[in-house]
C-alpha positions in Angstrom: 96.8 -109.5 -2.0 99.3 -111.3 0.4 99.8 -115.3 1.5 100.4 -115.2 5.5 102.3 -118.3 6.4 102.1 -119.2 10.4 104.3 -121.6 11.4 102.4 -122.7 15.2 102.4 -125.7 17.7 100.1 -128.7 16.3 98.1 -128.3 19.5 97.2 -124.8 18.7 96.4 -125.5 15.0 92.7 -126.7 15.6 91.7 -123.3 17.8 93.5 -121.0 15.2 91.4 -122.2 12.6 88.5 -122.3 14.2 88.9 -118.4 15.1 90.0 -117.4 11.6 86.9 -119.2 10.6 84.8 -117.0 13.5 87.0 -113.8 12.0 85.7 -114.7 8.2 89.1 -116.1 7.1 87.5 -119.8 5.9 89.9 -120.9 3.1 93.2 -122.2 4.5 95.8 -124.5 3.9 97.3 -126.8 6.6 100.3 -129.1 6.3 101.9 -130.9 9.2 105.9 -130.1 9.2 109.1 -130.6 10.9 111.7 -128.0 11.7 113.8 -126.1 14.3 114.2 -122.8 15.6 116.9 -120.5 17.2 116.9 -123.4 20.2 118.5 -125.7 17.4 116.1 -128.3 19.0 115.2 -129.3 22.5 117.8 -131.4 24.4 116.8 -134.3 26.7 119.3 -135.7 28.5 121.7 -137.3 26.1 119.1 -137.2 23.3 118.4 -134.1 20.7 115.4 -133.9 19.0 116.1 -131.6 16.2 112.9 -132.1 14.0 110.3 -130.7 16.3 106.8 -131.5 14.5 104.8 -128.0 13.7 101.7 -127.0 11.8 102.0 -124.5 8.7 98.7 -122.6 8.3 98.6 -121.0 4.7 96.3 -117.9 3.9 96.2 -115.5 0.8 94.1 -112.7 1.8 93.4 -108.9 0.6 95.8 -106.4 1.9 93.4 -104.8 4.3 92.6 -108.1 6.3 96.6 -108.7 7.0 95.9 -107.4 11.0 92.7 -108.8 11.6 94.7 -112.2 10.0 97.7 -111.6 12.6 95.9 -110.4 15.7 93.6 -113.9 15.4 97.0 -115.8 15.2 99.3 -113.9 17.7 96.5 -114.1 20.3 95.6 -117.9 20.0 99.1 -119.0 19.0 101.3 -117.9 21.9 102.2 -120.1 25.0 100.4 -118.5 28.5 100.6 -114.4 28.5 104.5 -113.9 27.4 104.8 -116.7 25.2 107.8 -119.4 24.8 110.4 -120.5 22.4 109.2 -122.6 20.0 105.6 -121.1 19.8 105.9 -120.1 16.0 107.1 -117.7 13.3 104.5 -116.0 11.1 105.3 -115.2 7.6 104.0 -112.6 5.1 104.8 -112.3 1.8 103.1 -110.6 -1.5 101.0 -112.3 -3.8 101.0 -111.1 -7.2 98.7 -113.3 -8.8 95.5 -115.5 -8.0 93.9 -118.4 -9.8 90.8 -120.5 -9.4 92.1 -123.6 -10.9 87.9 -124.5 -12.4 87.4 -121.2 -13.4 90.2 -119.9 -14.5 88.9 -116.7 -12.8 91.6 -114.1 -11.5 91.5 -112.9 -7.9 90.6 -114.3 -3.9 
């Protein structure tokens, strides 16, 4: 099992969640977050915005589903044809164990 964390533009959140659901991935945790990337925020005139609003989508999936989930996120999180600074990051990590709280059953 793996955990996929996608940090994306907030305006892309709903379409990505809808497309993930269409692809069979209904379970996700979504958190509104702030952060900054390599560009160190955005500067408008004399004002520097170094905490940019983002959305964090987290999904626990089986290893074999990784490429399908990544394809959905890449396709819908990108701005325009080639993408742009601030489109986000995707972090993939292994999961050792998962349990359902109500039943105590292990696994997804």
